[in-house]
Backbone as CSV, one residue per row, in Angstrom:
resi,resn,N_x,N_y,N_z,CA_x,CA_y,CA_z,C_x,C_y,C_z
1,MET,94.053,89.056,78.098,94.972,88.003,77.707,94.874,86.875,78.722
2,GLY,94.639,85.680,78.286,94.520,84.531,79.178,95.877,84.018,79.629
3,ASP,95.855,83.153,80.626,97.087,82.572,81.156,97.878,81.837,80.083
4,ASN,97.189,81.082,79.219,97.887,80.329,78.175,98.626,81.245,77.229
5,THR,98.052,82.381,76.894,98.708,83.339,76.014,99.973,83.874,76.671
6,PHE,99.899,84.163,77.950,101.057,84.668,78.683,102.187,83.634,78.671
7,VAL,101.863,82.384,78.950,102.869,81.315,78.963,103.469,81.138,77.572
8,ARG,102.640,81.183,76.541,103.161,81.061,75.169,104.105,82.207,74.842
9,MET,103.769,83.424,75.287,104.648,84.573,75.038,105.974,84.389,75.757
10,LEU,105.941,83.938,77.026,107.183,83.694,77.760,108.019,82.627,77.069
11,ASN,107.373,81.559,76.637,108.081,80.489,75.942,108.738,81.001,74.668
12,LEU,108.041,81.840,73.933,108.580,82.413,72.708,109.801,83.279,73.011
13,LEU,109.708,84.102,74.046,110.816,84.977,74.407,112.028,84.196,74.884
14,MET,111.799,83.017,75.456,112.887,82.260,76.068,113.254,81.016,75.284
15,ASP,112.947,80.999,74.014,113.320,79.886,73.146,112.839,78.538,73.676
16,GLY,111.668,78.513,74.329,111.098,77.265,74.811,111.736,76.719,76.072
17,ASN,112.550,77.516,76.768,113.234,77.043,77.972,112.513,77.447,79.251
18,LEU,111.206,77.515,79.228,110.433,77.922,80.397,110.266,76.744,81.346
19,THR,110.653,76.931,82.600,110.424,75.923,83.630,109.676,76.587,84.767
20,THR,109.278,75.831,85.753,108.521,76.398,86.867,109.417,77.131,87.857
21,SER,110.720,76.864,87.863,111.578,77.486,88.871,112.487,78.576,88.321
22,THR,112.777,78.568,87.044,113.665,79.594,86.476,113.101,80.071,85.154
23,TRP,113.368,81.328,84.845,112.985,81.869,83.552,113.830,83.101,83.269
24,GLY,113.920,83.479,82.037,114.684,84.676,81.706,114.979,84.749,80.224
25,CYS,115.625,85.826,79.840,116.050,86.036,78.468,117.562,86.201,78.484
26,ARG,118.250,85.447,77.631,119.713,85.510,77.585,120.314,85.240,78.950
27,GLY,119.839,84.250,79.615,120.265,83.910,80.959,119.058,83.394,81.713
28,PHE,119.104,83.489,83.021,117.949,83.038,83.785,117.850,83.856,85.068
29,ILE,116.678,83.824,85.649,116.428,84.440,86.948,116.035,83.316,87.888
30,ASP,116.795,83.149,88.939,116.489,82.129,89.937,115.416,82.708,90.862
31,LEU,114.214,82.200,90.759,113.092,82.766,91.511,113.261,82.624,93.012
32,ALA,114.052,81.671,93.470,114.321,81.551,94.903,115.092,82.775,95.399
33,HIS,116.031,83.262,94.596,116.779,84.458,94.982,115.903,85.709,94.916
34,VAL,114.995,85.753,93.959,114.061,86.879,93.876,113.208,86.916,95.131
35,ARG,112.707,85.773,95.552,111.877,85.689,96.754,112.678,86.071,97.992
36,ASP,113.914,85.604,98.084,114.779,85.913,99.219,115.025,87.417,99.312
37,THR,115.267,88.042,98.166,115.485,89.489,98.140,114.229,90.237,98.551
38,ALA,113.075,89.786,98.092,111.812,90.421,98.473,111.570,90.282,99.973
39,ASP,111.858,89.110,100.522,111.700,88.901,101.965,112.631,89.810,102.755
40,ASN,113.875,89.946,102.288,114.831,90.822,102.967,114.379,92.279,102.917
41,ALA,113.860,92.712,101.773,113.381,94.086,101.644,112.210,94.348,102.589
42,THR,111.308,93.387,102.697,110.168,93.525,103.608,110.648,93.593,105.055
43,GLY,111.591,92.730,105.406,112.144,92.740,106.760,112.817,94.060,107.099
44,LEU,113.567,94.607,106.146,114.216,95.905,106.373,113.189,97.022,106.537
45,PHE,112.121,96.957,105.755,111.077,97.971,105.873,110.525,98.008,107.292
46,TYR,110.195,96.838,107.842,109.600,96.787,109.178,110.585,97.156,110.281
47,LYS,111.882,97.049,110.011,112.883,97.491,110.987,113.127,98.996,110.903
48,THR,112.979,99.567,109.710,113.285,100.992,109.527,112.083,101.906,109.750
49,TYR,110.903,101.469,109.367,109.724,102.338,109.428,109.455,102.913,110.819
50,PRO,109.541,102.136,111.898,109.281,102.700,113.230,110.305,103.761,113.649
51,LYS,111.458,103.772,113.007,112.522,104.723,113.356,112.664,105.823,112.317
52,LEU,111.622,106.046,111.540,111.640,107.020,110.454,112.157,108.374,110.922
53,GLY,113.195,108.869,110.284,113.758,110.177,110.603,114.868,110.140,111.636
54,GLN,115.071,109.020,112.289,116.093,108.907,113.328,117.389,108.342,112.741
55,ALA,118.504,108.679,113.396,119.782,108.063,113.034,119.890,106.732,113.764
56,PHE,120.211,105.678,113.040,120.379,104.360,113.655,121.130,103.444,112.699
57,THR,121.525,102.294,113.210,122.266,101.312,112.430,121.602,99.954,112.570
58,ILE,121.551,99.227,111.473,121.049,97.855,111.483,122.214,96.944,111.113
59,ALA,122.514,95.999,111.985,123.540,95.001,111.685,122.885,93.863,110.916
60,LEU,123.473,93.487,109.799,122.948,92.409,108.970,123.695,91.117,109.266
61,GLU,123.101,90.007,108.869,123.770,88.714,109.022,125.077,88.747,108.216
62,PRO,126.174,88.284,108.814,127.440,88.288,108.049,127.413,87.217,106.965
63,GLU,127.769,87.603,105.755,127.906,86.626,104.672,129.391,86.436,104.391
64,LEU,129.987,87.420,103.769,131.427,87.361,103.508,132.174,88.277,104.467
65,GLY,131.480,88.797,105.431,132.051,89.698,106.418,130.936,90.426,107.131
66,GLU,131.314,91.261,108.089,130.301,92.025,108.821,129.691,93.073,107.901
67,ARG,128.377,93.264,108.042,127.663,94.235,107.211,126.712,95.037,108.079
68,GLU,126.628,96.335,107.804,125.716,97.225,108.527,125.103,98.214,107.551
69,ILE,123.903,98.656,107.886,123.271,99.749,107.151,123.143,100.906,108.131
70,HIS,123.663,102.064,107.754,123.622,103.250,108.602,122.597,104.240,108.037
71,PHE,121.703,104.690,108.900,120.685,105.662,108.510,120.989,106.991,109.182
72,GLN,120.868,108.068,108.434,121.059,109.406,108.975,119.706,109.992,109.343
73,ALA,119.717,110.857,110.340,118.481,111.532,110.757,118.033,112.496,109.653
74,PHE,116.730,112.675,109.547,116.176,113.668,108.621,114.869,114.191,109.187
75,ASP,114.465,115.343,108.689,113.278,116.037,109.191,112.005,115.331,108.724
76,THR,111.138,115.003,109.672,109.861,114.367,109.336,108.667,115.251,109.699
77,SER,108.924,116.519,110.013,107.838,117.395,110.463,106.796,117.640,109.373
78,HIS,107.162,117.493,108.118,106.216,117.723,107.016,105.327,116.505,106.754
79,LEU,105.604,115.362,107.405,104.810,114.151,107.195,103.586,114.147,108.102
80,THR,102.520,113.543,107.629,101.312,113.390,108.460,101.534,112.258,109.450
81,ALA,100.659,112.172,110.432,100.754,111.104,111.418,100.634,109.728,110.724
82,ALA,99.754,109.634,109.741,99.591,108.371,109.010,100.869,107.989,108.275
83,GLN,101.532,108.984,107.673,102.778,108.713,106.962,103.891,108.301,107.931
84,LYS,103.831,108.797,109.152,104.827,108.431,110.155,104.496,107.109,110.829
85,GLY,103.314,106.569,110.585,102.906,105.312,111.170,102.460,105.450,112.620
86,VAL,102.044,106.653,112.987,101.618,106.912,114.364,100.158,106.564,114.518
């Protein structure tokens, strides 16, 4: 399927309301928020992976109040060195 076919399908699904910054069905998806969420998920991964299996807390930027993510310790003895990132 070529790019033009994909765009035509999106346009059909969205009643011709396709723009470069937003798209969706029965509403819209703000792609800036999608990107922000993806960036946050990547950032959390790199903060958590080195501490795999350990108990620790990550303080997040306050939005409407203080926020933290608490991780509980778990057994990692069954993981390979590659899976542990060693």
